[in-house]
N, C-alpha and C positions, 0 to 999 in steps of 0.2 A: 860535509860531514860534521856532526854535532854530538860530542860525548861529553858526560860529566867526568872529569878526570881529576885525581890529585894532582898536585904539583910535581910530585916524584914520578907518576906514571907519565904526565905530559913531557918531561925532561926525557924520560927514556923513549918514548915515541919520537920525539925530535931528533935524539941521537941516532935512533934506528934509521929514520928517513933520511938523515944526513949521511950515514953510511952507505945507503943504498943509492943516494943522488948526491953526490958531493957539492954541487954547484947550487943546489937548492936553496940555501940561506942568501946566496949573493943574488940569484933571481928574484927572491921575495923582496931583498933590499932594493933592487933596482925597480921593480914593480910599485912598491911603496913610494919611491922617489918620484915617478912619473905620476902617481896618483896625486901627491902633494902639489907637484908644478900645476898639474891640470886644475886642480881645486882652487890653488891661489890665483891662477889666471881667471877663474870664473868668478871668484869674489872681487877681484880688480875691475872686472867688466860691470859688475852689478853696482861698483860705487863710483862708475864714470859719471862725470857732472854731465847735466842734461845737454842733449844737441841743441845748438842754437840754429833757428830756422832763418833761413836768408828772405828777405823780401822779394817780391816779385819785381824783375826788372832791374835788380842791382846785381852786379858782377863783381866778385871777388875771386880770391885765390881758393880752389877747391882742392881736397885731397883726392887726387886722381880720379875726379869724377865718381867717387862713391858717394851712394846716396844712403844715409842711415835711416831706418825708420825704427821708431820706439813707440810702445804701446801707452795710449793714456786713456784713463776710464772716463769715458764720457757717454751719457746715456743716448745722446743723439748724434748720428753720422754728420759730420760737417762737409757735405758735398762740394761747397765751394773751394775749400781747402785742397780737396782731392782733385778737383778740375784744374785749380791752379798749378798743383804739383805735377800733374800729367802733362799739361801744357807746356810748362816749363822744360820738362823733360824731353818732350817732342821737339820742342825748338833746340835743344841742345843736340839732340841727335840728327837733326836736320842740318844745323851748322857743322857737326862733324863730317857729314856726308858730303858737304859742298867743299869743304877743306880739310882732307884727310891728314895733312901735314901736322896740324894742330892738334896732335892727341897724346 
């Protein structure tokens, strides 16, 4: 709903809406707060440092086995990198299935 209202008309409309639904300003405040939280988190994710790619064959501490994928603008697909990543993932899955205690 979009109308061109003067300041006095807008204030009167808000007072009328508040009289009909007293919790409306609080609901709007909470919704705005949630929106700010989501936007702040989205901006923080956007500014994360680039993910460090581990070399094939090296083992180090991992963040719960999570694999992060980020987009890179490259004109050609690097099939060798994709193959290495898939192979490493498959090897990890095989290791987990052999020793389910180490999860």
